[in-house]
C-alpha positions in Angstrom: 0.2 -0.1 0.1 3.1 2.2 0.3 4.4 1.4 -2.8 1.2 2.2 -3.9 1.0 6.0 -2.4 4.0 6.9 -3.8 3.4 5.7 -7.5 -0.3 7.6 -7.3 1.8 10.7 -5.3 4.2 10.8 -8.1 1.7 11.4 -11.0 -0.1 13.8 -8.9 2.9 15.3 -8.0 4.0 16.0 -11.6 0.7 17.4 -12.5 1.7 19.9 -9.6 4.7 21.3 -10.0 5.2 20.8 -14.3 4.9 24.9 -13.9 8.2 25.2 -13.0 9.7 25.9 -16.6 7.3 25.7 -18.3 5.8 28.2 -22.2 2.7 28.7 -20.4 -0.2 30.6 -22.1 -2.3 33.4 -19.6 -5.4 32.0 -17.6 -8.6 33.3 -18.4 -9.3 35.4 -15.2 -12.8 34.2 -14.8 -11.8 30.7 -13.9 -10.1 32.3 -11.2 -9.8 29.5 -8.3 -11.3 31.3 -6.0 -14.6 31.4 -8.0 -15.6 28.1 -8.0 -14.2 27.0 -4.4 -17.1 27.4 -1.4 -17.0 30.1 0.9 -15.8 28.5 3.4 -12.8 27.3 1.9 -10.0 26.5 4.4 -6.6 27.2 2.5 -6.5 28.3 -0.8 -3.1 28.6 -2.7 -2.8 29.9 -6.0 -0.4 30.9 -9.4 -2.8 32.6 -11.2 -0.6 32.6 -14.3 2.4 30.6 -14.5 3.5 31.6 -17.9 3.6 35.5 -16.3 5.4 34.0 -13.0 8.4 32.5 -15.2 8.6 35.3 -17.5 8.8 37.6 -13.9 11.1 35.0 -12.7 13.8 35.3 -16.0 14.1 39.4 -15.7 14.9 38.8 -11.6 18.0 38.6 -10.4 17.7 35.2 -9.4 16.8 34.2 -13.7 20.3 36.3 -14.5 22.4 34.2 -12.3 20.9 30.9 -14.0 21.9 32.7 -17.5 25.9 33.6 -15.9 28.5 31.3 -18.2 30.6 30.5 -15.2 27.7 28.5 -13.7 27.6 26.6 -17.0 29.9 23.8 -16.3 27.8 23.1 -12.9 24.1 23.3 -14.8 25.4 21.1 -18.1 26.0 18.3 -15.4 23.0 18.9 -14.0 21.2 18.4 -17.0 22.8 15.5 -18.3 21.3 13.9 -14.9 18.1 15.6 -15.7 18.1 14.1 -18.9 19.2 10.7 -17.4 16.3 11.1 -15.0 13.6 11.7 -17.8 14.7 8.6 -19.9 13.4 7.0 -16.3 10.3 9.0 -15.8 9.5 8.1 -19.6 9.5 4.7 -19.3 7.6 4.9 -15.7 4.7 7.6 -17.1 5.3 8.0 -20.7 6.0 11.2 -20.8 9.1 13.3 -20.7 10.6 15.5 -17.9 10.5 18.6 -20.4 6.9 17.5 -21.1 5.9 17.8 -17.8 7.4 20.6 -17.2 5.2 22.6 -20.2 2.0 20.9 -18.9 0.0 23.8 -17.0 -0.4 26.8 -19.5 -2.2 28.7 -16.7 -3.6 28.8 -13.6 -2.4 26.3 -10.2 -4.7 26.1 -7.2 -4.5 24.2 -3.9 -7.2 24.4 -2.0 -8.5 22.5 1.4 -11.9 22.6 1.8 -14.6 21.2 4.4 -16.1 19.5 2.0 -18.3 16.9 2.9 -19.4 18.1 6.4 -16.8 16.6 9.2 -14.2 16.2 6.3 -11.7 17.9 5.2 -10.6 17.3 1.7 -7.9 18.8 -0.4 -8.5 19.9 -4.0 -5.6 20.3 -7.1 -6.7 22.8 -10.1 -4.8 22.8 -12.9 -5.2 24.9 -16.2 -2.9 22.9 -19.0 -4.3 24.4 -22.1 -3.3 22.5 -25.2 -1.1 20.0 -22.9 -4.7 17.6 -23.7 -2.1 14.4 -24.7 0.3 14.6 -21.9 -2.5 14.9 -19.4 -4.1 11.9 -21.2 -1.4 10.0 -21.2 -0.6 10.4 -17.5 -4.5 10.1 -16.8 -4.1 6.2 -18.3 -0.8 5.3 -16.2 -3.2 6.3 -13.0 -5.9 3.9 -13.9 -3.4 1.9 -14.9 -1.3 1.8 -11.1 -4.6 2.0 -9.5 -6.5 -0.7 -11.1 -5.4 -3.9 -9.1 -5.8 -1.8 -5.0 -8.3 0.3 -5.8 -12.7 0.1 -6.6 -13.1 2.3 -10.0 -16.4 4.1 -10.5 -17.7 6.8 -12.9 -20.4 9.4 -12.2 -21.4 12.4 -14.6 -22.6 15.5 -13.0 -23.3 18.7 -14.6 -22.5 17.0 -17.4 -18.9 16.1 -16.6 -17.8 12.7 -15.5 -16.1 12.2 -12.0 -14.1 9.4 -11.9 -13.4 8.4 -8.3 -10.9 5.1 -6.9 -12.0 4.0 -3.1 -8.2 2.2 -2.1 -9.1 -1.5 -0.9 -6.5 -1.6 2.0 -5.8 2.0 2.8 -4.4 1.5 6.2 -4.2 4.3 9.0 -1.2 5.5 7.7 -2.6 6.3 4.4 -3.3 9.8 3.7 -6.8 9.4 1.8 -9.1 6.6 1.5 -10.3 7.8 -2.0 -8.8 10.0 -4.9 -11.8 11.7 -7.4 -10.7 13.7 -11.1 -12.3 15.5 -13.7 -11.2 16.7 -16.5 -13.2 19.1 -18.7 -12.3 22.6 -20.7 -8.6 22.4 -20.5 -8.7 21.8 -17.0 -7.7 19.1 -14.5 -9.2 19.0 -10.8 -8.3 16.1 -7.9 -10.1 15.6 -5.0 -9.9 13.6 -2.0 -13.3 13.6 -1.5 -15.6 13.8 -4.0 -18.2 15.8 -2.5 -15.9 18.4 -3.2 -15.1 17.9 -6.7 -18.7 18.1 -6.8 -19.0 21.7 -5.0 -16.4 23.1 -7.9 -18.9 21.7 -10.6 -21.0 24.0 -8.6 -19.9 27.0 -9.5 -17.9 25.7 -12.6 -19.8 28.4 -15.1 -18.6 31.1 -13.0 -22.0 32.9 -11.9 -22.6 31.8 -8.1 -22.6 34.2 -5.5 -21.3 31.3 -2.7 -17.4 31.7 -3.4 -14.5 32.1 -2.0 -14.3 35.3 -4.0 -17.5 36.6 -2.1 -16.2 35.9 1.4 -15.7 39.5 3.0 -12.8 38.2 5.0 -11.0 36.9 1.8 -11.9 40.1 0.2 -10.6 41.9 3.2 -7.3 40.4 3.5 -6.3 40.3 -0.4 -7.5 44.0 -1.0 -4.8 44.8 2.0 -2.2 42.9 0.3 -3.1 44.5 -2.8 0.5 46.5 -4.7 0.1 49.1 -7.3 2.0 47.4 -9.5 -0.8 44.8 -10.5 -1.6 41.2 -10.2 0.3 39.2 -7.5 2.4 36.2 -9.2 1.0 33.9 -5.8 -1.8 35.0 -3.4 -2.6 32.2 -0.8 -5.5 32.6 2.4 -5.7 30.7 5.4 -8.9 30.6 7.6 -7.3 29.4 10.8 -10.4 29.2 13.1 -12.1 27.7 10.1 -9.3 25.1 10.5 -9.2 24.1 13.9 -13.0 23.8 14.0 -13.4 21.5 11.1 -10.6 19.2 12.7 -12.2 19.2 16.1 -15.6 18.2 14.2 -13.8 15.5 12.3 -12.3 14.4 15.5 -15.4 14.6 17.4 -16.8 11.6 15.0 -14.3 9.0 16.9 -14.1 11.1 20.1 -16.8 12.8 21.0 -15.0 14.6 24.3 -13.3 16.5 21.8 -16.1 19.3 21.9 -15.7 20.3 24.8 -12.6 22.2 23.1 -15.2 24.5 21.3 -16.3 26.7 24.0 -13.0 28.2 24.6 -11.9 29.1 21.4 -14.8 32.2 22.1 -13.4 31.8 25.7 -9.8 32.5 24.4 -10.5 35.0 22.3 -9.3 32.7 19.5 -12.4 33.1 17.4 -10.9 37.1 17.1 -8.2 35.6 14.4 -10.4 35.9 11.3 -8.2 35.2 8.4 -4.5 35.2 7.4 -3.2 36.0 4.0 -0.5 37.0 1.8 0.3 38.0 -2.4 4.1 38.2 -4.1 5.0 40.0 -6.4 7.8 39.8 -8.7 10.3 42.6 -11.2 8.4 45.3 -9.9 9.7 48.8 -10.2 13.1 49.1 -8.1 12.2 45.2 -6.4 13.3 42.1 -7.4 10.3 40.5 -5.5 7.8 42.3 -3.1 5.1 40.3 -1.0 2.4 41.0 1.3 1.2 39.4 4.6 -2.1 40.7 6.4 -3.4 39.2 10.0 -7.0 40.0 10.4 -7.4 39.8 13.9 -8.6 42.0 16.8 -7.2 42.0 19.8 -8.8 40.1 22.4 -7.8 37.6 24.7 -4.7 35.8 24.1 -4.5 38.0 21.1 -3.7 41.0 22.9 -0.2 39.3 24.3 0.3 40.3 20.9 0.2 44.0 20.5 3.2 45.9 18.6 2.5 49.4 18.3 4.0 51.8 15.4 6.8 53.9 16.6 9.9 55.0 15.0 12.7 52.7 14.8 16.2 52.2 13.4 19.4 50.3 14.1 21.4 52.0 17.4 24.9 52.8 17.2 25.9 49.7 18.3 25.0 47.9 15.6 28.0 47.6 13.8 27.9 47.7 9.8 29.4 44.0 9.3 25.7 42.8 11.1 24.0 40.6 8.2 20.7 40.8 9.9 19.1 43.0 12.2 15.1 42.7 13.9 13.4 45.5 15.9 10.2 45.7 17.6 8.2 47.5 19.8 5.9 45.0 21.8 3.4 46.5 24.0 4.6 44.3 27.2 2.1 46.2 30.0 -0.9 44.9 27.2 0.2 41.3 27.0 0.1 41.0 31.0 -2.8 42.5 31.2 -4.4 40.0 28.6 -2.4 37.1 30.3 -3.5 38.6 33.4 -7.4 39.1 32.7 -7.4 35.1 31.0 -5.5 33.5 34.6 -7.9 35.6 36.6 -11.0 34.2 34.3 -9.6 30.6 35.2 -8.9 31.1 38.7 -10.4 33.9 40.2 -10.0 37.8 40.7 -6.4 38.6 41.1 -5.6 35.2 40.9 -2.0 36.2 38.7 -1.1 38.9 41.1 -1.5 36.2 43.7 1.0 33.8 41.8 3.5 36.6 41.2 3.8 37.7 44.8 4.2 34.3 46.0 7.2 34.2 43.5 8.4 37.3 44.7 8.6 35.7 48.3 10.5 33.1 47.3 14.8 33.4 46.7 16.6 35.3 45.3 13.3 37.9 45.8 12.7 38.6 42.7 9.0 39.6 41.8 8.5 39.0 38.1 6.3 41.5 36.9 7.9 44.3 39.2 11.2 43.8 39.0 11.2 42.4 35.3 8.4 43.1 32.9 7.7 46.6 34.2 12.0 47.2 33.5 11.0 46.7 29.8 10.9 49.7 27.5 9.2 47.2 25.0 11.5 47.8 22.4 13.7 45.0 21.3 16.9 44.4 18.5 17.6 40.7 17.4 21.3 40.8 15.3 23.3 38.5 13.5 26.3 38.4 11.7 28.2 41.4 13.5 31.9 41.0 14.7 33.3 42.7 17.6 36.2 45.1 16.0 39.1 43.1 15.0 37.9 39.6 16.5 38.1 36.8 13.5 36.5 34.7 15.7 32.9 33.4 14.6 30.3 32.1 16.4 28.2 29.4 14.3 25.0 30.1 15.2 25.0 33.5 17.0 21.9 34.2 19.3 22.0 38.4 20.2 19.2 40.0 21.7 18.7 43.1 23.5 15.8 44.6 25.3 15.8 48.2 26.1 15.1 48.5 29.5 13.8 52.1 31.3 16.6 51.8 34.1 19.7 50.7 33.8 20.8 50.6 37.4 17.6 48.3 38.2 18.3 46.0 35.5 21.7 45.8 36.7 21.1 44.6 40.2 18.2 41.7 38.7 21.3 40.3 36.3 23.1 40.8 40.0 19.8 38.7 42.2 19.9 36.4 39.6 23.5 35.5 39.2 23.1 34.7 43.4 20.5 32.0 43.0 20.6 28.8 44.4 22.4 26.4 41.7 23.1 28.9 39.3 26.2 28.1 37.6 27.3 31.7 36.5 30.5 33.0 36.0 30.9 37.1 36.1 33.8 38.8 35.2 35.0 42.4 34.3 34.8 44.1 31.1 35.9 47.6 30.3 33.8 48.8 33.3 30.4 46.5 33.2 30.4 43.2 34.7 29.2 40.3 32.2 27.8 37.0 33.4 28.2 33.9 31.6 26.8 29.9 31.3 29.0 27.6 29.8 26.5 25.2 27.9 27.9 21.4 26.3 28.4 23.6 23.5 28.4 26.9 23.6 28.6 30.0 26.2 25.8 32.2 26.9 26.5 35.8 28.0 24.0 38.1 29.9 25.0 42.1 30.8 23.6 45.4 30.3 24.9 48.3 28.3 24.2 50.7 26.5 20.7 50.9 28.3 19.8 47.2 26.7 19.6 43.6 28.3 21.6 41.9 26.4 21.4 37.7 26.1 23.6 36.4 24.0 25.9 33.5 22.7 28.0 35.7 20.5 30.8 37.3 23.1 32.9 39.2 21.0 29.7 40.8 19.5 28.6 41.8 23.3 32.3 42.9 24.0 32.3 44.9 21.0 29.4 46.5 22.3 30.9 47.5 25.5 33.9 48.9 24.2 34.1 52.5 25.2 34.7 53.0 20.9 31.8 52.1 19.5 30.6 55.7 18.7 33.6 55.8 16.1 32.7 52.1 14.6 31.0 51.9 11.0 27.2 51.5 12.0 24.5 49.6 10.4 22.5 52.9 10.2 25.1 54.8 8.1 25.6 52.3 6.5 24.5 52.4 2.2 23.0 48.9 2.2 21.1 49.8 5.2 20.1 53.5 3.7 19.0 51.5 1.0 16.7 49.8 2.5 15.5 51.6 4.9 14.5 54.6 2.7 11.4 52.2 1.6 10.7 52.1 5.2 7.5 54.2 6.4 8.0 56.6 9.6 6.7 54.3 11.8 6.6 50.5 12.1 6.1 48.2 14.6 8.8 46.1 13.4 11.5 46.1 10.4 14.1 44.1 9.3 17.4 44.3 7.1 19.2 40.9 5.5 22.2 40.5 3.5 21.8 37.3 1.4 25.3 36.7 0.8 26.4 36.8 4.2 23.6 34.2 5.4 25.0 32.1 2.2 28.2 32.1 2.4 29.7 29.9 4.8 26.7 27.5 3.5 27.8 27.6 -0.1 31.4 27.0 1.1 30.4 23.8 2.9 28.4 22.4 -0.1 31.4 23.1 -2.4 34.1 22.1 -0.8 32.5 18.6 0.6 35.1 16.1 0.6 32.3 13.8 -1.5 32.3 16.3 -4.6 30.8 14.1 -6.5 26.5 14.3 -5.8 24.0 12.1 -7.4 27.0 10.5 -9.7 27.5 12.9 -12.5 26.9 16.6 -10.6 30.6 17.8 -9.8 30.0 19.9 -7.1 33.4 21.0 -7.4 32.2 23.0 -10.7 30.1 25.3 -9.0 32.1 28.6 -9.7 33.2 30.8 -6.8 31.5 32.1 -4.0 31.9 35.7 -5.2 30.3 35.1 -8.9 27.3 34.1 -7.9 27.3 37.2 -4.9 26.5 39.5 -7.2 23.2 38.6 -7.6 22.2 38.2 -3.6 20.1 41.1 -2.9 19.7 43.0 0.2 15.8 42.4 1.4 14.1 44.5 4.4 10.7 44.1 5.4 8.4 46.1 7.9 5.4 45.7 9.9 2.1 48.3 10.4 -0.8 47.8 12.5 -3.9 49.1 11.7 -7.3 48.4 13.7 -8.0 45.3 12.3 -4.7 43.5 12.4 -1.3 43.8 10.7 0.0 44.5 7.7 3.5 43.2 6.7 5.3 44.1 3.9 8.7 42.3 2.8 11.0 43.1 -0.3 14.2 42.8 -2.1 16.4 45.4 -4.1 17.0 44.9 -7.5 20.7 46.7 -6.9 22.0 45.5 -3.9 23.5 48.9 -2.5 26.4 47.1 -1.2 
């Protein structure tokens, strides 16, 4: 049965992934997947026009990189290997890899819905255009591979024939019990339940009002993710609470007690998370790519913990220009505590959390979690990666550097000193440039803690911490003043709840060198990794990227972008 699953999945994956490099024609906008799916669709992911997506990729720096002459020797080996694999695929499926890559000629959509009731079903829709001959060969192979292990039936629905395969010996580890499909108007549609395909055929003419496109939540999320450059290359939508409710509904069939969790969804405020979605745009304006993601939610219950008010954000002066990654944000710590307090008190009685805090404070070392720690935090935080201390060549394998802005540096230092005296605390302290650094030795790294520049620092990158503590940091080159960051930050709004900056070249170089210089350079026999060019050849194609998050009354929008010009 497991072997059968792999064989069936191989055919479906070929149909789903063939868009990667094909020559496509634009899909009819009226055939958009959101107009064929019911309002209650739980997950929706679509590439509206595969042909356009490929054209946009070719215009990007990623497309230019794969056309670089110095990468050609490696790609030639890869093409030879693909040619060998193509012969195997041709023998198994009756079509070549090249044919599969040319299969979709328009929209490709994946969706999850609750059809029929109490059953979650998956659907894959592919517009294959003039690839009818390839599709017929694949479907013939699918029927042959499932002939012995399934019972086949066909049903006419709205003048379209739906084929259904029911697996005879589907075990618990088998992902689905049935597989259905129909082939109509150059569209091939697969589903794990026949009811899901019937729901699509009921909307096949595109004139139904009960569609995902008419869902108010979907419309709001997509409107917030719209970009002035035009239509997206890819977009998605998720109904988180719908998924949870559907999962509970399915589980109740065998475990009725699971239904007891339903009231807690509203009590905890999870039902205020209405939707989540996003869109990606390629080769637009100054950008290689732009992505927009919107969380549609009200700040209530548990969700009130995640309040990030917009404010002016920028890397502090102690973040060096050598940093390859920076994230800055502003968290409403007081609001988060009040949200947690409300939830705890709701279940355990009035002032329950306050009593718990007081009990903790009465124990050694006498620290009140709220008054001595949470109330000390300003709310701003900084996460840094890749920054090295001046004149230091030591590299930390997986650097971790977090700085929390504090309202009172002296109180923060007293807090660390108290924590270091706790019974059983294996903490060593040392003086560095007039400040105390506390260190905890772990099996494969050392965690350091200190208060400096108005920040409570937690890190395993001790050299970076020492660089921050040096008195000459003001004279060092800073990230905020670097050309790369300035080119990114000019696209940031004046105020945001979170910003980020990334240099792709710094992040990928170590991984690339490990791959290229591996002792066993022959990968998949016939592909010589030693033929990969020096990293500097590809480095010029790796662009700086950034993102920012801006809240509104109904949620928060995160915009990420990658520049066409590196600015480095």
